[in-house]
C-alpha positions as CSV (number, residue, x, y, z in Angstrom):
1,M,-6.1,-202.3,13.5
2,E,-2.6,-201.4,12.4
3,Q,-1.0,-198.3,13.8
4,T,-0.6,-195.6,11.1
5,I,1.1,-192.8,13.0
6,I,3.5,-192.6,16.0
7,S,4.2,-189.7,18.4
8,K,7.6,-188.1,18.8
9,K,7.8,-189.5,22.3
10,D,7.0,-193.1,21.3
11,L,9.3,-192.9,18.3
12,A,12.2,-191.7,20.4
13,K,11.6,-194.7,22.7
14,R,11.3,-197.1,19.8
15,W,14.7,-195.9,18.4
16,S,16.3,-195.4,21.8
17,V,17.2,-191.8,21.0
18,T,16.1,-188.4,22.4
19,E,13.2,-186.4,21.2
20,E,15.7,-183.8,20.2
21,H,17.3,-186.3,17.8
22,I,13.9,-186.9,16.3
23,S,13.6,-183.1,15.8
24,T,17.0,-183.2,14.1
25,L,15.9,-185.9,11.7
26,E,12.8,-183.8,10.9
27,A,15.0,-180.7,10.3
28,K,17.2,-182.7,7.9
29,G,14.1,-183.8,6.0
30,I,14.4,-187.4,6.9
31,L,11.1,-187.4,8.8
32,T,8.0,-185.3,8.0
33,R,5.3,-184.6,10.6
34,T,1.7,-185.4,9.8
35,E,-0.8,-182.6,9.6
36,I,-2.7,-184.1,12.6
37,G,-2.9,-181.9,15.7
38,R,0.0,-183.2,17.8
39,C,3.5,-184.1,16.7
40,T,3.2,-187.4,14.9
41,Y,4.9,-189.2,12.1
42,P,3.6,-191.7,9.5
43,M,4.5,-195.3,10.3
44,E,5.2,-196.0,6.6
45,Q,7.9,-193.3,6.8
46,V,9.3,-194.6,10.1
47,N,9.6,-198.1,8.7
48,S,11.4,-196.8,5.7
49,V,13.9,-194.9,7.8
50,E,14.4,-197.9,9.9
51,K,15.2,-200.0,6.8
52,S,17.7,-197.4,5.6
53,G,19.6,-197.5,8.9
54,R,19.8,-193.7,9.0
55,T,18.6,-193.5,12.7
56,V,21.9,-195.0,13.9
57,A,24.2,-193.3,11.4
58,L,22.9,-189.9,12.3
59,E,23.3,-190.5,16.0
60,E,27.0,-191.5,15.4
61,E,27.5,-188.5,13.2
62,L,26.2,-186.2,15.9
63,F,28.5,-187.8,18.4
64,V,31.5,-187.2,16.2
65,L,30.5,-183.7,15.5
66,R,30.1,-182.9,19.2
67,Q,33.6,-184.3,19.9
68,E,35.1,-182.2,17.1
69,N,33.2,-179.1,18.4
70,N,34.5,-179.6,21.9
71,S,38.1,-180.1,20.6
72,L,37.8,-176.9,18.6
73,K,36.5,-175.0,21.6
74,D,39.6,-176.2,23.6
75,D,41.8,-175.0,20.7
76,I,40.2,-171.6,20.8
77,R,40.7,-171.3,24.6
78,R,44.4,-172.2,24.2
79,L,44.9,-169.8,21.3
80,K,43.2,-166.9,23.2
81,S,45.5,-167.6,26.1
82,V,48.6,-167.5,23.9
83,I,47.4,-164.3,22.2
84,K,46.8,-162.7,25.6
85,S,50.2,-163.6,26.9
86,I,51.9,-162.2,23.7
87,T,50.0,-158.9,23.8
88,Q,50.9,-158.5,27.5
89,T,54.6,-158.7,26.7
90,F,54.4,-155.7,24.3
């Protein structure tokens, strides 16, 4: 019998991503949970996403966004320091 659904844990293993990433795909509407008790996804949809290549692209996008976010946080820290030093001189 062919598998018709897959659990979040098994799907994360299959795609070599975290379960959090699977949740992100779900939040973006790329995956839709089944209405069956536990968190599962239809294999037909999983196969379609695999064919589109979106599993890898989203992981790369998240990596870039995290790097940009960290860079912006560093900029904010530096700017706060500059503002603090300016206000202390007045």
